[in-house]
C-alpha positions in Angstrom: 157.2 32.7 6.0 157.9 36.4 6.7 159.9 39.0 4.9 161.0 42.5 5.9 160.6 45.1 3.3 161.7 48.8 3.2 159.5 51.6 2.0 159.0 55.3 3.0 156.2 57.2 4.8 155.5 60.5 3.0 152.7 62.5 4.6 152.5 66.3 5.0 154.6 66.4 8.1 157.6 68.3 6.7 160.0 65.7 8.1 163.3 65.9 6.2 164.1 63.2 5.4 160.8 61.4 5.3 160.9 58.4 7.5 161.9 55.1 6.1 159.6 52.2 7.3 160.5 48.6 7.7 157.5 46.4 7.3 157.3 42.8 8.3 155.1 40.9 5.9 153.6 37.4 6.7 151.4 35.6 4.2 150.8 38.7 2.1 149.8 40.9 5.1 151.8 43.5 7.1 152.0 42.5 10.7 154.6 45.0 12.1 156.1 48.4 11.2 159.3 49.8 12.5 162.1 52.2 11.5 164.2 51.5 8.5 168.0 51.9 8.1 169.7 54.7 6.2 173.1 54.5 4.4 174.6 57.1 6.7 174.6 57.6 10.5 172.4 60.0 12.4 169.0 58.8 11.3 168.6 55.7 13.5 165.2 54.8 14.9 163.6 57.5 12.8 159.9 56.9 13.2 157.0 58.6 15.0 153.7 57.2 16.4 151.9 58.2 13.2 154.4 56.2 11.1 153.6 53.2 13.3 149.9 54.0 12.9 150.2 53.2 9.2 149.5 49.6 10.2 146.1 50.4 11.5 145.4 52.7 8.6 146.4 50.0 6.1 143.7 47.6 7.4 141.1 50.1 8.6 137.6 48.9 7.9 136.8 52.2 6.3 139.2 51.7 3.4 137.5 52.3 0.1 137.8 49.2 -2.0 135.8 49.9 -5.2 134.9 53.0 -7.3 131.7 54.7 -6.1 129.1 56.6 -8.1 126.8 59.0 -6.4 123.1 58.0 -6.8 121.3 60.3 -4.4 121.5 64.0 -3.6 125.0 65.2 -3.4 126.3 65.1 0.1 123.7 62.6 1.3 126.0 59.6 1.2 124.1 57.4 -1.2 126.5 55.4 -3.4 126.6 52.6 -5.9 129.7 50.4 -6.5 130.8 50.4 -10.1 133.6 48.9 -12.1 136.8 50.8 -13.0 135.7 50.7 -16.6 132.5 52.5 -15.8 134.2 54.9 -13.5 136.7 55.9 -16.3 133.8 56.3 -18.7 131.8 58.5 -16.4 134.8 60.7 -15.7 135.8 61.2 -19.3 132.2 61.7 -20.5 131.8 64.5 -17.9 135.1 66.0 -18.9 134.4 66.0 -22.6 130.8 67.3 -22.1 132.0 70.2 -19.9 134.9 70.9 -22.2 132.6 71.1 -25.2 130.4 73.7 -23.4 132.9 75.7 -21.5 136.3 74.9 -22.9 139.0 72.3 -22.0 140.4 74.4 -19.1 137.0 74.3 -17.3 138.2 71.0 -15.8 140.6 71.4 -12.8 142.9 69.1 -11.0 144.0 69.8 -7.5 146.6 67.9 -5.5 146.8 69.0 -1.8 149.7 67.7 0.3 148.8 64.2 1.5 151.7 62.5 -0.3 155.0 63.4 -2.0 155.9 60.6 -4.5 157.1 61.8 -7.9 154.5 59.8 -9.8 151.7 60.3 -7.3 152.0 64.1 -7.4 152.7 64.5 -11.1 150.4 62.0 -12.7 147.3 64.2 -12.5 149.3 67.2 -13.9 150.5 65.1 -16.8 146.9 64.1 -17.6 145.8 67.7 -17.3 148.5 68.8 -19.6 147.5 66.2 -22.2 143.8 67.2 -22.1 144.2 71.0 -21.9 142.8 71.2 -18.4 143.6 73.5 -15.4 145.9 72.6 -12.5 145.5 74.4 -9.1 149.0 75.3 -8.2 150.6 75.7 -4.7 148.7 78.4 -2.8 145.9 78.9 -0.3 147.5 77.6 2.9 151.0 77.7 4.4 151.9 80.2 1.6 152.0 83.6 3.2 155.4 83.5 4.9 156.8 81.8 1.8 155.5 84.7 -0.3 157.0 87.2 2.0 160.4 85.6 1.9 160.2 85.3 -1.8 159.8 89.0 -2.1 163.0 89.6 0.0 165.2 86.7 -1.1 163.9 85.7 -4.6 163.3 82.0 -3.6 160.0 80.9 -5.2 157.2 80.5 -2.7 156.4 77.1 -4.2 159.6 75.8 -2.6 158.4 77.0 0.8 161.8 78.7 1.2 163.5 75.3 1.7 166.6 76.3 -0.4 167.0 79.5 1.6 166.7 77.9 5.0 168.9 75.8 7.3 168.4 72.1 8.0 167.3 71.2 11.5 170.7 69.7 12.4 172.3 73.2 11.8 170.7 74.3 15.1 173.7 73.0 17.0 175.8 75.8 15.3 173.5 78.5 16.8 174.3 80.3 20.0 170.7 81.5 20.1 167.7 80.2 18.1 164.3 81.9 18.0 161.4 79.6 17.2 158.8 82.2 16.0 155.2 80.9 15.7 156.1 77.2 15.4 155.7 74.1 17.5 158.2 71.6 16.2 157.9 69.5 19.4 154.6 68.4 17.9 154.8 69.1 14.2 158.4 68.0 13.6 158.7 65.2 16.0 161.5 63.3 14.2 163.4 66.5 13.5 162.9 68.4 16.8 165.5 66.1 18.4 168.1 68.3 16.7 166.8 71.3 18.7 167.0 69.3 21.9 170.6 68.2 21.1 171.4 71.9 20.3 170.0 73.1 23.6 171.9 70.4 25.5 175.1 71.6 23.7 174.5 75.2 24.8 172.1 76.8 22.3 169.6 79.1 23.9 166.1 78.4 22.6 163.5 81.2 22.7 159.9 80.4 21.6 157.7 83.3 20.5 154.0 82.1 20.5 150.7 83.3 22.0 150.3 79.8 23.4 152.6 78.0 25.8 153.1 75.1 23.4 155.0 72.0 23.8 158.0 73.7 22.2 157.6 76.7 24.6 157.8 74.3 27.5 161.1 72.8 26.2 162.6 76.2 25.5 164.7 78.4 27.7 162.3 81.2 27.4 158.7 81.7 26.2 157.5 85.1 24.9 153.8 85.3 24.6 152.4 88.0 22.2 149.0 89.1 21.0 148.1 86.9 18.0 148.8 88.7 14.8 151.1 91.3 16.2 154.3 89.5 15.1 155.2 92.3 12.7 155.0 95.0 15.4 157.4 93.0 17.7 159.8 92.5 14.8 159.7 96.2 13.9 160.4 97.1 17.6 163.4 94.8 17.6 164.6 96.4 14.4 164.3 99.8 16.0 166.4 98.6 18.9 169.2 97.5 16.5 169.1 100.6 14.4 168.8 103.2 17.1 171.9 101.8 18.8 173.8 101.3 15.6 174.1 97.6 16.4 173.9 96.0 13.0 176.3 94.6 10.4 177.1 97.6 8.3 179.2 95.7 5.8 176.6 93.0 5.2 173.6 95.4 4.7 175.7 97.7 2.5 176.9 94.9 0.3 174.1 92.3 0.2 170.8 94.3 0.7 169.2 97.1 -1.2 169.2 99.3 2.0 171.6 101.8 0.3 169.3 102.2 -2.7 167.7 105.5 -3.2 163.9 106.1 -3.4 162.1 109.0 -4.9 160.1 110.1 -1.9 157.2 111.5 -3.9 156.5 108.5 -6.2 157.9 105.8 -3.8 159.9 104.3 -6.6 163.5 103.3 -6.7 165.8 105.9 -8.3 167.9 104.8 -11.2 171.0 106.3 -12.8 172.4 105.1 -16.0 170.1 102.1 -15.9 171.3 101.0 -12.4 170.0 101.5 -8.9 171.1 104.9 -7.6 173.0 105.3 -4.3 174.6 108.2 -2.5 178.4 108.0 -2.8 179.8 109.1 0.5 183.2 109.8 -1.1 182.0 112.2 -3.8 178.9 113.4 -1.9 176.5 112.8 -4.8 174.1 110.4 -6.4 175.8 107.8 -8.6 175.0 104.5 -10.2 175.6 101.6 -7.8 178.6 100.3 -9.7 180.3 103.7 -9.4 179.9 104.1 -5.7 183.1 103.9 -3.7 181.3 103.9 -0.3 177.4 103.8 -0.6 175.9 105.8 2.3 173.1 104.2 4.3 171.5 107.2 5.9 170.4 109.5 3.1 167.6 112.1 3.1 168.4 114.7 0.5 166.5 117.3 -1.4 167.8 118.7 -4.7 166.1 120.7 -7.4 162.7 120.2 -5.6 163.0 116.5 -5.5 163.5 114.6 -2.2 165.4 111.3 -2.3 165.7 109.0 0.6 167.6 105.7 1.1 165.7 102.5 1.8 167.7 102.3 5.0 166.5 105.7 6.2 162.9 104.9 5.3 163.2 101.6 7.3 164.8 103.6 10.2 161.9 106.1 10.1 159.3 103.3 10.1 161.1 101.4 12.9 161.1 104.6 15.0 157.3 104.3 15.2 157.8 101.2 17.3 159.6 102.1 20.5 159.4 99.4 23.2 156.5 101.1 25.1 154.4 101.4 21.9 155.3 97.8 21.0 154.3 96.6 24.4 150.8 98.1 23.9 150.5 96.5 20.5 151.9 93.1 21.3 151.5 92.6 25.0 155.3 91.8 25.3 156.9 93.9 28.1 159.3 96.6 27.0 162.2 95.2 29.0 161.7 91.8 27.3 161.9 93.4 23.9 165.1 95.3 24.8 166.6 92.2 26.2 165.7 90.1 23.2 167.2 92.6 20.8 170.5 92.7 22.7 170.8 88.9 23.1 169.9 88.4 19.4 172.6 90.8 18.1 175.2 89.6 20.6 174.8 85.9 19.7 177.5 84.3 17.6 175.4 83.5 15.6 171.6 83.6 16.0 169.0 81.8 14.0 165.3 82.5 13.4 162.9 79.6 12.5 159.5 80.9 11.5 156.6 78.5 11.9 153.2 78.4 10.2 151.6 80.1 13.2 152.9 83.3 11.6 151.5 82.2 8.2 147.8 82.0 8.7 147.1 85.7 8.8 146.0 88.2 6.2 149.3 90.1 6.5 151.5 87.0 6.9 153.9 88.1 4.2 154.5 91.5 5.7 155.1 90.0 9.1 157.5 87.4 7.7 159.5 90.2 5.9 159.7 92.2 9.1 161.0 89.2 11.0 163.5 88.4 8.2 164.9 92.0 8.4 166.4 91.0 11.8 168.5 88.2 10.3 169.8 90.6 7.6 170.7 93.4 10.0 172.6 90.8 12.1 174.5 89.7 9.0 173.5 86.1 9.9 172.5 85.2 6.3 174.6 82.4 4.9 176.3 81.6 8.2 176.1 78.2 9.8 173.9 78.5 12.8 172.3 81.7 11.5 169.9 82.8 8.9 166.1 82.7 8.7 164.2 79.6 7.9 160.6 78.6 7.3 160.9 75.7 9.7 163.9 74.1 8.0 165.9 74.0 4.8 167.3 71.6 2.2 169.3 71.8 -1.0 167.4 71.1 -4.1 168.0 68.1 -6.4 167.5 68.7 -10.2 164.6 66.3 -10.5 163.1 66.6 -14.0 159.5 66.3 -12.8 158.2 68.8 -15.3 159.5 66.6 -18.1 156.9 64.0 -17.0 154.2 66.4 -15.8 154.3 68.4 -19.1 155.1 66.0 -21.9 156.2 67.7 -25.1 156.2 71.0 -23.3 152.4 71.0 -23.2 151.4 73.0 -20.1 148.1 73.0 -18.3 146.5 76.3 -17.3 147.6 77.2 -13.8 145.4 78.9 -11.2 146.0 79.7 -7.6 143.4 78.3 -5.1 141.9 81.8 -4.8 141.7 82.2 -8.6 140.1 78.8 -8.8 137.4 79.9 -6.2 136.6 82.8 -8.4 136.6 80.6 -11.6 134.1 78.2 -10.0 131.8 80.8 -8.3 132.0 83.8 -10.6 133.4 82.3 -13.9 136.4 84.5 -13.9 139.1 84.5 -15.3 137.2 81.6 -17.0 134.6 79.1 -15.8 135.7 76.0 -14.0 132.8 73.4 -13.8 134.6 70.1 -12.9 137.3 69.3 -10.4 139.3 66.2 -9.6 140.8 66.3 -6.0 143.6 64.0 -4.8 146.0 63.8 -1.9 143.9 65.9 0.4 140.7 66.8 2.1 140.1 70.5 1.3 136.4 70.7 2.2 137.4 69.8 5.7 139.9 72.4 6.8 141.9 73.8 3.9 139.2 75.9 2.2 137.9 78.4 4.7 134.3 79.5 5.4 133.0 76.0 4.9 129.4 77.0 4.8 130.1 79.2 1.9 132.2 76.5 0.2 129.3 74.1 0.4 126.6 76.6 -0.6 128.4 78.3 -3.5 131.6 76.5 -4.5 130.4 72.9 -4.4 127.0 73.9 -5.7 128.5 75.6 -8.8 130.6 72.5 -9.8 128.8 70.2 -12.2 131.1 67.2 -11.5 133.4 66.4 -8.6 135.8 63.5 -8.5 137.8 62.6 -5.4 140.6 60.1 -5.2 141.2 58.8 -1.7 141.6 55.8 0.6 138.6 56.9 2.8 135.2 58.6 2.6 136.5 61.9 3.8 134.5 65.1 4.3 135.5 66.1 0.8 134.7 62.7 -0.8 131.2 62.9 0.7 130.4 65.8 -1.7 131.8 64.0 -4.8 129.9 62.6 -7.7 132.6 59.9 -8.2 135.0 58.5 -5.6 138.0 56.4 -6.7 139.8 54.2 -4.2 143.5 55.0 -3.9 146.4 52.7 -2.8 148.2 53.1 0.4 152.0 53.7 0.7 152.5 49.9 0.9 150.6 49.2 -2.3 152.3 51.3 -4.9 155.7 52.0 -6.5 157.1 55.6 -6.4 160.1 57.6 -5.4 160.2 60.2 -2.6 162.9 62.9 -2.8 164.2 65.2 -0.1 167.5 64.9 1.7 167.6 61.3 0.5 166.1 59.6 -2.5 163.9 56.7 -1.2 162.1 54.0 -3.0 158.4 53.6 -2.1 157.6 50.1 -3.2 154.6 47.8 -3.4 155.1 45.2 -0.7 151.5 44.0 -0.4 148.6 43.7 -2.8 146.1 46.6 -2.8 143.1 46.3 -0.6 140.1 45.5 -2.8 140.3 47.2 -6.2 142.4 50.2 -5.1 144.8 51.7 -7.6 147.7 54.0 -7.4 147.3 57.6 -8.7 149.5 56.7 -11.7 147.3 53.7 -12.5 144.2 55.8 -12.2 145.3 58.5 -14.6 146.7 55.9 -17.0 143.2 54.4 -17.1 141.6 57.8 -17.6 144.2 58.6 -20.4 143.3 55.4 -22.2 139.6 56.3 -22.0 140.2 59.8 -23.2 142.4 58.7 -26.1 145.9 59.8 -24.9 146.9 56.5 -23.4 150.1 56.3 -25.4 151.5 59.0 -23.0 151.0 56.7 -20.0 152.0 53.4 -21.7 155.6 53.0 -20.5 156.4 51.0 -17.3 156.5 53.3 -14.2 160.3 52.8 -13.8 160.8 54.3 -17.2 159.1 57.6 -16.2 160.9 57.6 -12.9 164.2 57.2 -14.6 163.4 60.1 -16.9 162.8 62.3 -13.8 166.0 61.1 -12.1 168.1 61.4 -15.3 170.5 64.2 -14.7 174.3 64.5 -15.3 174.9 66.7 -12.3 176.9 65.1 -9.5 174.0 64.5 -7.0 172.1 62.5 -9.5 174.7 61.2 -11.9 174.7 57.7 -10.4 171.1 57.5 -9.4 168.6 55.4 -11.3 165.8 53.0 -10.7 168.0 50.0 -11.0 170.1 51.2 -8.1 167.1 52.3 -6.1 165.5 48.9 -6.6 168.7 47.3 -5.2 169.6 49.8 -2.4 166.1 51.2 -1.5 167.5 54.5 -0.3 170.3 56.7 -1.7 172.1 59.6 -0.1 173.2 61.7 -3.2 175.3 64.3 -1.5 179.1 64.2 -1.0 178.9 65.1 2.7 176.3 65.0 5.4 177.0 68.4 6.8 174.1 70.6 7.9 172.6 72.5 5.0 173.0 76.3 5.1 171.1 78.4 2.6 172.9 81.3 0.8 176.4 80.3 1.7 177.5 82.0 -1.5 175.4 85.1 -0.6 173.9 85.1 -4.1 170.3 86.1 -4.2 167.9 85.4 -7.2 166.2 88.8 -6.9 166.0 91.5 -9.6 168.8 93.4 -7.9 170.9 90.4 -6.9 170.5 91.6 -3.3 168.1 91.0 -0.4 165.3 93.4 -1.1 163.9 95.3 1.9 162.1 97.5 -0.7 160.2 95.4 -3.2 159.3 97.6 -6.1 156.8 95.2 -7.8 154.6 95.2 -4.7 154.2 99.0 -4.7 150.9 98.7 -6.5 149.6 96.8 -3.4 151.1 99.2 -0.9 153.5 96.5 0.2 156.8 97.8 -1.2 158.1 97.8 2.4 157.1 95.3 5.2 154.7 97.6 6.9 153.0 96.5 10.1 149.2 96.3 9.7 146.6 95.1 12.1 145.0 91.8 11.4 142.1 92.1 9.0 139.6 90.8 11.5 141.3 89.4 14.7 142.1 92.9 16.1 140.7 94.9 19.0 140.4 97.7 16.5 137.9 95.7 14.4 134.2 96.6 14.8 133.4 93.0 15.3 135.6 92.8 18.4 132.8 94.3 20.5 130.6 91.2 19.8 133.3 88.6 19.2 136.3 89.4 21.4 138.2 86.1 21.2 140.8 85.1 18.6 140.3 81.6 17.2 143.5 79.7 16.9 143.8 76.1 15.5 147.0 74.3 16.4 148.1 70.9 15.1 147.5 67.7 17.1 150.3 65.2 17.8 147.8 62.5 16.9 147.0 63.6 13.3 148.6 65.2 10.3 145.9 67.7 9.4 142.9 65.3 8.9 145.0 62.3 8.0 144.8 59.6 10.7 141.8 61.4 12.3 139.6 58.3 11.8 142.0 55.8 13.5 141.1 54.2 16.8 144.6 55.2 18.0 143.6 58.8 17.5 140.1 58.4 18.9 141.6 56.9 22.1 144.1 59.7 22.6 141.8 62.6 21.5 138.2 61.3 21.7 136.5 64.5 20.7 137.2 68.0 19.6 137.5 70.5 22.5 137.8 74.3 22.6 140.6 75.4 24.9 140.3 78.6 26.9 142.1 80.4 29.6 140.8 80.3 33.2 140.2 84.1 33.2 138.2 84.0 30.0 136.2 81.0 31.2 135.3 82.7 34.5 134.3 85.8 32.7 131.7 83.7 30.8 130.7 81.6 33.8 132.0 78.5 32.0 133.5 75.5 33.8 135.9 72.9 32.6 134.2 70.1 30.6 131.0 72.0 29.9 129.4 72.0 26.5 129.6 75.5 24.9 129.0 77.1 21.6 131.7 79.0 19.7 130.1 81.5 17.3 130.6 84.4 14.9 128.6 85.9 12.1 129.6 83.1 9.7 129.0 79.9 11.7 128.5 78.1 15.0 130.1 75.0 16.5 128.9 73.1 19.6 131.8 71.6 21.4 133.2 70.6 24.8 135.2 73.2 26.7 138.6 72.6 28.3 140.2 75.2 30.6 143.8 75.3 29.7 146.3 77.7 31.3 148.7 77.4 28.4 146.2 79.5 26.4 146.7 83.3 26.3 143.8 85.4 27.5 141.7 86.7 24.6 142.2 83.5 22.6 140.5 80.1 22.2 142.1 77.2 20.5 140.5 74.2 18.6 143.0 71.8 17.1 142.5 71.4 13.4 142.0 68.2 11.5 138.9 66.7 13.2 136.4 65.3 10.7 133.1 67.1 10.6 131.1 64.3 12.2 133.4 64.5 15.3 131.8 67.8 16.3 128.6 67.8 18.4 127.1 70.3 16.1 128.5 72.5 13.3 132.3 72.6 12.7 135.2 74.9 13.5 136.0 75.5 9.8 132.7 77.2 9.3 133.9 80.0 11.6 136.8 81.0 9.3 136.6 83.6 6.4 137.9 83.6 2.9 139.5 87.0 2.8 143.0 87.0 1.4 145.7 89.5 0.6 146.7 89.8 -3.1 150.3 89.6 -2.0 150.0 86.3 0.0 147.8 84.0 -2.0 147.0 82.6 1.4 143.8 82.1 3.4 143.9 83.7 6.9 142.7 80.8 9.0 143.8 82.4 12.3 142.7 86.0 11.5 139.3 85.2 13.0 137.1 86.6 15.9 134.6 84.5 17.8 132.7 84.5 21.1 132.2 81.5 23.4 129.0 80.9 25.4 127.9 78.3 27.9 125.1 75.8 26.9 124.9 73.1 29.5 127.0 71.5 32.2 128.2 67.9 31.8 130.8 65.6 33.2 134.3 67.1 33.5 136.4 66.5 30.4 139.4 64.3 31.0 
């Protein structure tokens, strides 16, 4: 007898909505996976190859089935199977011992991005809150652009700007869409069909990317720029608009702080009667914003020995440093292409910009993102269907009460960014962290940079490491305790994005695997706070879904159990951020000038060269290639990297290099080479690829360490980070490539 059950796939693929899966179960075993239905049209056959690969993942021989205790030297792979009771005892004994010596917050809990169920993500936070521990909050990766957009628009970076962006299906309302530093043809496979439909309907797609990616190939135009020079290109486009007075005067005067006055000497905003000061064109004097009849934009005025200048005039002055010929030298984009792009962008009715995470992984990612976003503001495209600026996509938020579950009785854990946690582990500041529990990710693989340093200093300084996972990953290998986690088919949860979808247990767990909720309920019982995990899971899920607002008023677990998926919105129109043009910033306007960043020299989105991957850097003489690391269509980061499906499609890591750079190094296609810098070395096969820009090499991220011939690509990266991004700069890296030995040609 067979049944067909609906659940939902929820990896870190940024699909919106996450794909519903229809699983055929025979005799307690899944035998087939396909797309599931949705209650509204437009989401038919929504599944990718990786969703179908969940079947292989479910029954992979490498699945962890029992708790494992390290018995040998850490990292040597010597384990002993133990019971769950002993695992809970070991964990809590370590936690209490370390808390007694260093304080309760010396224990940290870190969830990466491998799953998005409400219980799965919030159970470790609830446990941390109950025991006074530390939680590592969102930060570290994919955070730089979001921080930049937060500075301008006020949307918290932790949302990844989703409420400020536009859903993918809004692309059809754009006359022109710029995809800047993203590759949705690979990373958004189920959503990029919206871009294809838009292009077929007449939208012009322009892809800005150093690499001729799959998205560049499907676009009308590809603009290749020097990696890390995105801000210079954006400033030059801004200069084109301002120098020709081709911008939306009404929008910038009403909805941005461009008319605000700045004290030129102190670089602080000028205030009058407690309000931002502007120059009133009608009365020809400085007045409070509320008293201005017609705020002037261009202001550079000296009075009584004090010079005041408008934010607009300062932006105009900075933009003038980037005429097209200068920008061509900085970016490698021809001057005529820059002029043409500026004209087409401002002439479009309307134009959209979708920023990808290729812009993100740089030291100055936030500044570059702010410079790009200035274009959307000058065009007046914010809040318009088919316009705006998005970090990939956008979605309206549901008032899910996850914090009610995560922080019971308003008890809050200590919160640290990933960078602060590094300092806490290695240096003991702001306080020591000596134990960590990692779930939903593989950070010692490719999230945390400078892997050699991570292993030598970070891992070495931790007295106890626990990892919760389905497989013995590169992170789990360094743990003291490994706990086997359920797959998406073995647990109950709720996944929320554009829809609310039930993730339900349709088969029994493999071996003794447990869901994250079950694991932390067990730990809570052992610790002595088990009463806070004692209710059935549906009770906690109902508490998170319980809200009287219209989207959630009729949503509860009883309905979800019955219908499996709910669309809570009154209409299925594309989502457009800032339709009301209300911005949650201190001024209530889009802030080109961000006063609280002045202490970091980032009050304006200045262009600055990459911290390392720049011809101006002293290392460039020895390491003249920029190391990029795109995503693979066969993995989601390191998830699925161990499947046979992936191994057949991408049997080994390769470093991709242009023909010109290969010839300059006497390297032929398929040869074994070494990629090196002063931090690390990786031995890897070389593939000559004409989609790669000269001066770059590319190694797709997500390979497990054992896949490399020698070393690993993650050891080449550095851990420098800007205080304004809370983001590692994985792309801001210089390397050199050298020939080792000739082998058979790579296919």
